[in-house]
C-alpha positions as CSV (number, residue, x, y, z in Angstrom):
1,M,0.0,0.0,0.0
2,I,1.3,3.5,-0.9
3,N,1.4,6.0,2.0
4,C,-0.5,9.1,0.7
5,S,1.6,11.5,2.6
6,D,4.8,10.1,1.0
7,S,3.3,9.9,-2.5
8,T,2.5,13.6,-2.6
9,S,6.2,14.5,-2.5
10,A,7.5,11.5,-4.5
11,A,8.3,11.9,-8.2
12,P,5.4,10.2,-10.1
13,E,7.9,8.2,-12.3
14,S,9.4,6.7,-9.1
15,L,6.0,5.2,-8.4
16,H,5.4,3.9,-11.9
17,P,7.2,4.8,-15.2
18,S,3.9,5.6,-16.9
19,L,3.1,8.4,-14.5
20,W,4.1,12.0,-14.8
21,R,3.0,15.4,-13.5
22,A,0.5,17.3,-15.7
23,S,2.9,20.3,-15.7
24,Q,5.8,18.3,-17.0
25,L,6.8,16.3,-20.0
26,A,6.8,12.6,-19.3
27,R,10.0,10.6,-19.3
28,S,10.2,8.2,-22.3
29,S,10.0,4.5,-21.4
30,S,11.8,3.7,-24.6
31,R,14.9,4.8,-26.5
32,C,14.5,8.2,-28.3
33,V,16.2,9.4,-31.4
34,D,17.1,13.1,-31.5
35,T,15.0,15.0,-33.9
36,G,17.9,17.2,-34.9
37,H,15.8,20.3,-34.3
38,A,16.5,21.6,-30.8
39,A,13.3,23.6,-30.5
40,L,11.2,20.5,-31.3
41,S,13.2,18.1,-29.2
42,A,12.6,20.3,-26.2
43,Q,8.9,19.8,-26.6
44,L,9.0,16.0,-26.8
45,P,9.0,13.5,-23.9
46,G,12.5,12.0,-23.8
47,G,13.9,14.8,-26.0
48,G,13.3,13.1,-29.3
49,W,11.3,10.7,-31.5
50,P,10.2,7.6,-29.6
51,A,11.5,4.4,-31.0
52,G,9.2,1.4,-30.7
53,A,6.0,3.5,-30.9
54,L,3.6,4.8,-33.4
55,V,4.1,8.5,-34.2
56,D,1.2,10.2,-36.0
57,L,2.2,13.0,-38.4
58,L,-0.9,14.6,-39.7
59,L,-0.3,16.5,-42.9
60,Q,-2.2,19.2,-44.7
61,Q,-0.9,17.4,-47.8
62,P,2.1,15.2,-48.7
63,G,5.4,17.0,-49.6
64,I,5.0,20.0,-47.3
65,G,8.4,19.3,-45.6
66,E,7.9,16.1,-43.6
67,M,11.0,14.5,-45.1
68,R,13.1,17.5,-44.2
69,L,11.7,17.3,-40.7
70,L,12.7,13.7,-40.4
71,R,16.1,14.0,-42.2
72,P,18.3,14.1,-39.1
73,A,16.6,11.1,-37.5
74,L,16.6,9.0,-40.7
75,A,20.3,9.7,-41.1
76,E,20.9,8.5,-37.5
77,V,19.3,5.1,-38.1
78,A,20.3,4.6,-41.7
79,A,22.8,1.8,-40.7
80,R,19.6,-0.3,-40.8
81,R,17.1,-0.4,-43.7
82,I,14.6,2.4,-44.1
83,V,11.2,1.3,-45.4
84,L,8.9,3.7,-47.4
85,L,5.4,2.2,-47.6
86,Q,2.9,3.7,-50.0
87,P,4.8,7.0,-50.5
88,P,2.8,9.5,-52.6
89,H,5.7,9.8,-55.2
90,P,8.5,7.5,-56.3
91,P,11.6,8.0,-54.1
92,Q,14.5,9.8,-55.8
93,A,18.0,8.5,-55.2
94,L,19.6,11.9,-55.1
95,A,17.1,13.2,-52.6
96,L,17.6,10.1,-50.4
97,A,21.4,10.6,-50.5
98,A,20.9,14.2,-49.3
99,L,18.8,12.8,-46.5
100,G,21.8,10.7,-45.4
101,V,20.0,7.5,-46.5
102,P,22.0,5.5,-49.1
103,P,19.6,4.1,-51.7
104,S,21.0,0.7,-51.0
105,Q,19.5,0.9,-47.5
106,L,16.0,1.7,-48.9
107,I,13.0,-0.7,-49.2
108,W,10.2,0.9,-51.3
109,L,6.9,-0.9,-51.0
110,R,3.7,-0.3,-53.0
111,T,0.4,-2.3,-52.7
112,S,-3.0,-2.1,-54.4
113,R,-5.0,-2.9,-51.2
114,M,-4.9,-1.2,-47.8
115,A,-5.1,-4.7,-46.2
116,D,-1.8,-5.6,-47.8
117,A,-0.2,-2.3,-46.8
118,L,-1.2,-2.9,-43.2
119,W,0.1,-6.5,-43.3
120,A,3.4,-5.2,-44.7
121,A,3.8,-2.6,-42.0
122,E,3.2,-5.1,-39.3
123,Q,5.8,-7.5,-40.8
124,V,8.4,-4.7,-40.9
125,L,7.7,-3.7,-37.3
126,R,7.8,-7.3,-36.0
127,S,11.0,-8.1,-37.8
128,G,13.0,-5.7,-35.8
129,S,15.5,-5.4,-38.7
130,C,14.7,-1.9,-39.9
131,G,15.8,1.5,-38.6
132,A,12.6,3.3,-39.7
133,L,9.2,2.7,-41.3
134,L,7.5,5.6,-43.0
135,F,3.9,4.8,-44.0
136,W,1.5,7.1,-46.0
137,P,-2.0,5.5,-45.9
138,G,-5.1,7.2,-46.9
139,F,-3.9,9.9,-49.3
140,E,-4.5,8.2,-52.7
141,R,-7.8,6.5,-52.0
142,Q,-9.0,8.7,-49.2
143,S,-9.4,5.5,-47.1
144,Q,-9.1,5.7,-43.3
145,V,-7.2,3.3,-41.1
146,R,-9.4,1.8,-38.5
147,G,-8.7,2.1,-34.8
148,D,-8.1,-1.6,-34.3
149,S,-5.5,-1.6,-37.1
150,L,-3.7,1.4,-35.5
151,R,-3.6,-0.5,-32.2
152,R,-2.3,-3.6,-33.8
153,L,0.5,-1.6,-35.5
154,H,1.4,0.2,-32.3
155,L,1.6,-3.1,-30.5
156,A,3.9,-4.5,-33.2
157,A,6.1,-1.4,-32.9
158,Q,6.5,-1.8,-29.2
159,G,8.2,-5.1,-29.7
160,G,11.3,-3.4,-31.2
161,E,13.1,-0.1,-31.6
162,T,12.1,0.9,-35.2
163,L,11.1,4.5,-35.7
164,F,7.5,4.3,-37.0
165,F,5.9,7.4,-38.6
166,M,2.5,7.3,-40.1
167,M,1.8,10.3,-42.4
168,R,-2.0,10.7,-42.5
169,P,-4.4,13.4,-43.7
170,L,-4.9,16.4,-41.3
171,A,-8.6,15.5,-41.0
172,S,-7.5,12.3,-39.1
173,R,-6.7,14.5,-36.1
174,Q,-10.3,14.1,-35.1
175,D,-10.0,10.3,-34.9
176,A,-8.8,8.4,-31.8
177,S,-5.3,7.0,-32.0
178,P,-3.1,4.9,-29.7
179,A,-0.1,6.9,-30.8
180,P,1.6,8.6,-27.7
181,L,2.8,11.4,-30.0
182,R,0.6,13.2,-32.6
183,L,1.7,16.3,-34.5
184,A,-0.2,18.3,-37.1
185,L,2.0,19.8,-39.7
186,R,1.2,22.8,-41.9
187,P,3.5,24.5,-44.4
188,Q,4.6,28.0,-43.5
189,A,7.1,30.3,-45.3
190,G,10.6,29.0,-44.5
191,G,9.4,25.9,-42.5
192,L,6.6,24.1,-40.8
193,E,4.0,25.0,-38.2
194,I,3.6,22.2,-35.7
195,D,0.5,21.7,-33.6
196,F,0.9,19.3,-30.6
197,V,-2.3,17.3,-30.9
198,K,-1.2,14.7,-28.3
199,R,1.9,14.2,-26.2
200,R,2.6,12.8,-22.8
201,G,2.9,16.1,-21.0
202,P,1.1,19.5,-20.6
203,Q,-1.1,20.7,-23.4
204,R,0.5,23.2,-25.7
205,D,-2.0,25.5,-27.4
206,A,0.4,27.7,-29.4
207,P,1.9,26.0,-32.5
208,L,5.6,25.8,-32.9
209,F,7.2,27.3,-36.0
210,L,10.2,25.2,-37.1
211,P,12.4,26.7,-39.7
212,L,13.6,24.2,-42.4
213,S,16.1,24.6,-45.2
214,S,14.3,25.1,-48.5
215,H,16.1,22.2,-50.3
216,L,17.0,18.7,-49.4
217,V,20.0,18.8,-51.7
218,Q,22.8,21.3,-50.9
219,T,24.8,22.6,-53.8
220,Q,28.3,20.9,-53.9
221,P,30.9,20.5,-56.6
222,Q,30.0,17.6,-58.8
223,R,32.4,14.7,-58.6
224,H,30.1,12.2,-60.2
225,A,27.2,12.4,-62.7
226,P,24.0,13.5,-60.9
227,V,21.7,10.7,-59.9
228,D,18.1,12.0,-60.5
229,R,16.5,8.8,-61.4
230,P,14.1,6.9,-59.1
231,V,15.4,4.1,-57.0
232,P,14.6,0.5,-58.3
233,A,11.0,-0.5,-58.7
234,P,9.0,-1.2,-55.5
235,A,8.9,-4.6,-53.9
236,A,5.6,-6.4,-53.6
237,A,4.3,-6.3,-50.1
238,R,3.7,-10.1,-49.9
239,G,7.3,-10.7,-50.8
240,L,8.5,-9.1,-47.6
241,Q,8.3,-12.0,-45.2
242,P,11.3,-14.1,-46.4
243,Q,13.5,-11.0,-46.2
244,L,12.5,-9.5,-42.9
245,V,11.1,-12.1,-40.6
246,H,13.6,-14.4,-39.0
C-alpha cells in the first residue's frame, strides 16, 4: 500500500514509469532518437522521436516538408534499412542521399490494397530489422485506417526499436489513435507550423514554428554524374516475409 503523505512529494515516475505530473513532460519509457531540431526536441518526452512506438504525423498534404523534418533522425538510423510504404511519389535516389539515406538501404513498397499495406507494415515492425518505417496511408484512395488496425501496428512497434511514422491526412486528427505522439503539420514560409495534438505532458495550445532549409540537396561540386532517377522498382508487399522475418 502507498502512503498518501509520502506519495505527494515523490516523483510520479518513481511510483510507476507511466506516471508524470501534468505540468511536466513525461520521461520516455523507450529509446528516443534526437529530432535534430532543438526547439522540437525540447517539446517532446525523452527529448526526441520515440523508437518502438507509433508517431502520427498529420499532414495538410504530402510533400510539405515532412522528409526535411525527419532527415536528421533518418540519417541517425540509416545503418539499418529504411522502409517507405505507400509513398505518394517514387523516391528519388539523389534526394535520399541528401537525407543521409543511401539508396542501397532503402526498401520501397507499394500495394494495391490497404489490407496488404497494413500487413506489410506489421511485418516490418515485428521483424526488428529496420531502422525506420514511413507509412503514407489514406492519401491516394482517401481511405481511413481503422482504430483496431492502429492499435495492432502500435503493439507491433512496441516489440522493437524501429522509428515508426504514419503520415496521415490532417482530417484524421479528429480520430482516436493509440499513438503517444501526434503532431499536425502545416506549411509556412521557411518551414513548418507544428501543432501538438497529443503528447505525454502538458497541453501546448500555441503552435511551434520550425524553420527548415528550402532544399534537401545542398549545392556541392559535382564529382560524379548527378543521380536523378528513381530508386529501383518497389517490392511487392507479400514478398516481404522471407527478407524481414527471421
